[in-house]
N, C-alpha and C positions, 0 to 999 in steps of 0.2 A: 641251805634249802630246808625249809620246814617240812614235816612229814605231811603226806597227803594220802588219804584212803578213800576208796570208792568200792561199792559192792553191787553186784548185779544178780538179780534172780535168774535161775536157769530152770526151765520147765521141761520135765521128762517128755520124750518123743516129740518135742517142738522143733522139727527140722526146718520149719519156715524161718525161725529166728536163731537158729543154731549158728554160732560164731560171732554174734553182734557184740557180745561183751569183749571178746578178743580183739575185734576190729576197733571198738571204742578205745580200749586201752592203748592200742598200737597208735591210734591217732593222738591220744593224750601225750604219749611219750615223745612222739615226733614234735609236737608243739613245745615240749620242754627241752628240745634240742639234745636228747639222750643219744648216745652213740648208735648208729644204725645197725651194727652188729649185734649190740645188746638188745635192741628193740626186736630184731628178728628172732633171737633165742626166746624172748619173753612171749612173743606172738605164737611161735610154734607150741610151746608148753601150754600156754593159755587155750589155744584152739584144741589141742589134743585132750586136755582135761575137760574143757567144756563139751566136747563131743562124747566123751566117756559118760558124762553125766546125763546127756540127752538120750544116749543109747541104752545105758545099763542102770543108771543110778537113781531114777526117781528124781523128784524136784531137788534143786540144789542152789548153792550160792557160790559165786565167783567174786573173790575179793582181791584187790591189789593194794599195796601199801608202798608208796615211794618215799624213800628216805635219802639223805645225802650220800650214804655209803652203800645202799642196796635197794633192789626192788623185791618185793615178797608177793608171790601169788599164793592164794589159799583157796582151793576148791574143794567143796564139801557137798555131800548129798545124803539123802534119806533112803538110799536104795538098799539092794540086797547084800551090800558088802563084798569083800574079796576073800574067799575062803583060803586061798594060798598065794600070798603076796609073792614069794620067790618065783612060783610057776608063772603068775601074771606078769612078771618082769622079763620073762624069756622071750627073745625076739621071735615072732611068728605065732605065739600062743594067743588064741583069741577065743572069746565066748560069744562073739557077735552072731546074731541070728541070720538065718538065710535072707530075710528081707533087708537087713543092713548090709550084707555082702553084695546084694544086688544093687544097692545104692553106691557101692564102691568103698565101703568101710570093711573093717574086720580083718585087716592084714596082720594085726597083732603087733603092731609097732608103736601104739599110743604110749604106754608107759616107758618102754625103752627109749623112745624119742625124748620124752620128758626128762628122764634121767640123764640122757647124754647132753641136753641142752641147758639144764639148771646147774648152778654151782653147788647147790645143796638141795636134796630132796628127801622129804619124810613122808611116809604113807602110814596112816593109822586107819584100821578097818575092823569093824565089828560085823561078822557074817550075820545076815538077817536083819541088819539094822542101818549101818551108815558107813561112809568112807570120807577120809579127809586127807588131801595131798597138800603139802606146803613146800613151796620151792622158793629158793633164794638165788638172786642174781647179783653179783657184786659189781658196783660201779668201778670203772677203770680209774686209776689214780692220775 
């Protein structure tokens, strides 16, 4: 299989279109006959990352690269950054606003769910500037 890369823009606070990139990637992986369990893990991570950008990050980008041995998701934004990554990785820790909590978000499980479902995860963040999360999912042999 040759490499395929697609990118989608994510707009800050655009709850109307939030999740569309994740759904599009999920549909693409289904068309490619990727293992459903792997698709589920990619979809969970993509959605969690996409929602983090919509709620916290400012405008961003959701990119997927599909290779013969792995799927790579990279979600980046131009938002406020994460001042304390280890704290943000704790289950239940949330910086969601009251408005986001009223909409059902803010349980503090986004980054922990991403870490749990990705085979590899790397977070780079510059407080006051940007965040980039790169996740790899290995294809079953």
